[in-house]
C-alpha positions as MATLAB code, in Angstrom:
seq = 'MSTRWIITAGHCFMAYLRKGAKLMGQAEKHIEVYSINVGRYQRDGSEKFIQVLELEFFRSHPEYDFQSLKHDIAVAKLKKSAMYSAHVQPACMPQRTDVLMPESTAWVTGWGETYRVGQSARDKLKELRLPLISSTDCRASWPKHFHEAWICTVGAFNEDACAGDSGGPLVQQGMDGRWKLIGVAIAGTRRCSTDSSDIKPGIYTKVAYYRDFIDFVTQGDCAFLIILFSFFILMKLLFIYILRI';
ca = [
     -14.043   26.467  -21.536;
     -11.456   23.667  -21.263;
     -11.787   20.223  -19.703;
      -8.166   19.188  -20.079;
      -6.784   19.582  -16.546;
      -6.831   17.181  -13.588;
      -5.754   17.464   -9.967;
      -4.772   14.654   -7.598;
      -2.236   13.739   -4.908;
       1.448   13.935   -5.792;
       2.135   10.455   -4.442;
      -0.349    8.947   -6.911;
       2.112    9.626   -9.716;
       4.876    7.989   -7.701;
       3.038    4.701   -7.106;
       4.804    2.736   -9.826;
       8.286    4.090   -9.077;
       8.219    3.678   -5.276;
      11.554    5.473   -4.980;
      10.552    8.833   -3.574;
       9.930   12.342   -4.820;
      13.444   12.769   -6.226;
      12.351   10.779   -9.273;
       9.288   12.906  -10.013;
      11.012   14.356  -13.080;
      11.761   10.843  -14.302;
       8.122    9.888  -13.844;
       7.139   12.491  -16.425;
       9.171   10.621  -19.035;
       6.851    7.639  -18.595;
       3.559    9.458  -19.015;
       2.228    6.637  -21.222;
       1.642    4.402  -18.176;
      -1.203    6.660  -17.024;
      -4.771    6.782  -18.303;
      -7.899    8.569  -17.106;
     -11.360    6.990  -16.962;
     -14.065    9.669  -16.931;
     -17.642    8.967  -15.823;
     -16.846    5.721  -14.042;
     -19.043    4.222  -11.295;
     -18.573    0.452  -11.532;
     -15.092   -0.656  -10.518;
     -14.934   -3.180  -13.377;
     -15.439   -0.403  -15.929;
     -18.497   -2.040  -17.491;
     -20.342    1.212  -18.238;
     -20.610    2.121  -21.916;
     -20.398    5.869  -21.240;
     -16.857    5.846  -19.751;
     -14.325    8.095  -21.507;
     -10.734    6.808  -21.498;
      -8.212    9.639  -21.871;
      -4.419    9.962  -21.986;
      -2.213   12.495  -20.198;
      -0.058   15.066  -21.960;
       2.052   15.953  -18.901;
       1.862   16.428  -15.138;
       3.492   18.623  -12.504;
       3.783   17.840   -8.830;
       4.352   20.609   -6.306;
       8.080   21.519   -6.357;
       8.337   21.046   -2.577;
       6.465   17.749   -2.455;
       8.083   15.385    0.052;
       7.363   11.690   -0.419;
       8.188   10.748    3.172;
       6.291   13.437    5.090;
       3.479   13.921    2.516;
       3.957   17.681    2.721;
       2.775   19.524   -0.404;
       1.199   16.297   -1.670;
      -0.607   17.620   -4.731;
      -0.185   17.364   -8.505;
      -1.770   18.901  -11.597;
      -1.842   17.258  -15.033;
      -3.082   18.028  -18.523;
      -5.063   15.675  -20.755;
      -4.171   15.137  -24.407;
      -7.837   15.533  -25.350;
     -10.744   17.230  -23.618;
     -13.209   15.265  -21.534;
     -16.884   15.705  -22.371;
     -19.605   16.893  -20.015;
     -22.428   14.406  -19.515;
     -24.932   13.170  -16.954;
     -22.023   11.239  -15.416;
     -19.379   13.990  -15.457;
     -20.319   17.239  -13.734;
     -18.339   20.258  -12.471;
     -17.340   21.084   -8.906;
     -16.052   24.530   -7.950;
     -12.474   25.378   -7.084;
     -11.959   26.941   -3.631;
     -10.678   30.476   -3.160;
      -7.407   31.174   -1.341;
      -9.299   32.993    1.412;
     -11.920   30.301    2.042;
     -12.333   29.441    5.731;
     -13.255   25.874    6.682;
     -15.317   25.599    9.833;
     -14.645   22.764   12.310;
     -17.652   20.440   12.661;
     -18.892   21.347    9.186;
     -19.295   18.232    7.040;
     -17.689   17.112    3.794;
     -17.921   14.063    1.529;
     -15.151   11.722    0.387;
     -15.578    9.175   -2.431;
     -13.555    6.307   -3.869;
     -13.066    2.571   -4.419;
     -10.620    2.106   -1.551;
     -10.197   -0.840    0.801;
     -13.286   -1.858    2.792;
     -11.954   -3.664    5.853;
     -14.590   -5.684    7.770;
     -17.054   -5.156    4.918;
     -15.522   -7.380    2.246;
     -13.972   -6.846   -1.176;
     -17.352   -7.055   -2.932;
     -18.181   -3.713   -1.310;
     -15.568   -2.117   -3.598;
     -17.476   -2.979   -6.782;
     -19.156    0.432   -6.884;
     -18.015    3.933   -6.030;
     -18.507    4.604   -2.314;
     -19.165    7.864   -0.482;
     -18.770    8.842    3.160;
     -19.865   11.954    5.036;
     -17.289   13.181    7.566;
     -17.110   16.207    9.911;
     -14.034   18.437    9.732;
     -11.882   19.152   12.784;
      -9.682   22.112   13.699;
      -5.993   22.307   12.839;
      -5.252   22.283   16.570;
      -7.025   18.959   17.058;
      -5.405   17.517   13.950;
      -1.941   18.540   15.135;
      -2.609   16.872   18.497;
      -3.346   13.577   16.722;
      -0.452   13.819   14.229;
       2.207   15.810   16.170;
       5.201   14.494   14.207;
       3.667   14.926   10.764;
       1.147   17.780   10.843;
       1.380   20.457    8.154;
      -0.613   23.672    7.841;
      -1.724   22.690    4.334;
      -3.739   19.750    5.667;
      -7.468   19.351    6.208;
      -8.425   16.698    8.752;
     -11.690   14.852    9.288;
     -12.982   13.371   12.536;
     -11.467   10.013   13.418;
     -14.341    7.566   13.940;
     -14.549    3.780   14.149;
     -15.069    2.224   10.699;
     -15.423    5.641    9.025;
     -12.423    6.790    7.009;
     -10.904    6.912    3.539;
      -8.560    3.969    2.954;
      -5.864    2.530    0.672;
      -6.991    2.995   -2.927;
      -8.806    6.263   -2.179;
      -5.581    8.267   -2.574;
      -5.930   11.368   -4.714;
      -9.680   11.280   -4.201;
     -11.907   14.290   -3.555;
     -13.104   15.848   -0.334;
     -16.008   18.116   -1.275;
     -18.428   20.431    0.496;
     -21.780   21.766   -0.662;
     -22.206   25.522   -0.339;
     -25.294   27.522    0.571;
     -25.867   28.062   -3.152;
     -26.061   24.297   -3.695;
     -22.796   24.085   -5.624;
     -20.109   21.560   -4.680;
     -16.560   22.717   -3.978;
     -13.380   20.639   -3.948;
     -11.711   21.476   -0.634;
      -9.285   18.572   -0.250;
      -7.469   15.631   -1.823;
      -7.148   12.364    0.131;
      -3.547   11.549    1.070;
      -3.268    9.561    4.337;
      -4.794    8.034    7.464;
      -4.196    5.183    9.891;
      -2.793    1.861    8.681;
      -6.095    0.020    9.230;
      -8.312    2.937    8.202;
      -9.895    3.359   11.655;
     -11.177   -0.237   11.733;
      -9.013   -0.972   14.785;
     -10.410    0.699   17.910;
      -6.877    1.079   19.283;
      -5.709    3.088   16.271;
      -8.282    5.718   15.326;
      -6.995    9.080   14.089;
      -8.253   11.882   11.841;
      -8.132   11.362    8.083;
      -5.676   13.622    6.228;
      -6.341   15.618    3.047;
      -4.302   18.187    1.137;
      -6.005   21.597    1.375;
      -6.639   22.674   -2.228;
      -7.138   26.382   -1.414;
      -3.618   26.497    0.050;
      -2.217   25.615   -3.379;
      -4.195   27.957   -5.623;
      -0.998   29.803   -6.609;
       0.622   26.531   -7.696;
      -2.503   25.384   -9.547;
      -2.957   28.749  -11.263;
       0.709   28.790  -12.301;
       0.522   25.364  -13.946;
      -2.848   26.029  -15.616;
      -2.020   29.640  -16.536;
      -4.404   31.041  -13.942;
      -7.712   30.154  -15.569;
      -9.022   27.338  -13.372;
     -12.364   28.045  -11.748;
     -14.136   24.701  -11.730;
     -13.363   21.011  -11.586;
     -15.096   18.133  -13.322;
     -15.531   15.033  -11.215;
     -13.812   11.978  -12.653;
     -14.546    8.459  -11.569;
     -11.186    6.708  -11.717;
      -7.483    6.947  -12.396;
      -5.300    3.973  -13.341;
      -1.651    3.910  -12.320;
      -0.310    0.535  -13.400;
      -3.765   -0.962  -12.882;
      -4.337    0.770   -9.519;
      -7.660    2.599   -9.223;
      -7.534    6.141   -7.940;
      -9.911    9.095   -8.020;
      -9.131   12.514   -9.485;
     -10.630   15.671  -10.920;
     -10.477   17.558  -14.200;
      -9.941   21.287  -13.889;
     -12.488   23.216  -15.931;
     -10.924   26.447  -17.150;
];
């Protein structure tokens, strides 16, 4: 079994370039600016059990569009394997045929912005339980941007992923008790549903939709993911997963 693959949002790798998806190939030439922190919970990285790992390479989806956030997903390989521990545990990969039921619940985690709560609330990893909504309802809220490869969560006041949660996991627990990665956080409203006049569903890339892409990059052996607890891109905290193959 390998612990050398990670999955995140495509735009996370573009954060330091800020020039659009056309430079994705150029970004790969600067792989040294990225590092992976495994097993992280405290935002300041004070835990002694954190594993700091380097990337070997990454691949974004070939049709990723920086402006529309369509196909916003990326897969990368670590130079060295991460180690399983009490702080790093696997989550299952979804199947292509998995059906997500509206009103079922999922969990999102990250160190993103905490409007109205204060910056001190970002010191530790946060989690939020959110119901899913149908594609029809999501399209109605995002008519100019909606894509079939999105998962959307209910828009609710003060309950949403936010800036800094990009690339983070949306997971569901199955009847067998195992956790499955169903989505990757990519977008939402500008104020993260803290403004009652601007509340919309949160947007996540649907991982099952991209199993062919993921299997192609990883040579078709990915079955599980290991939860990571942070991802630095030029000192910006993000949240990603290691593919266990």
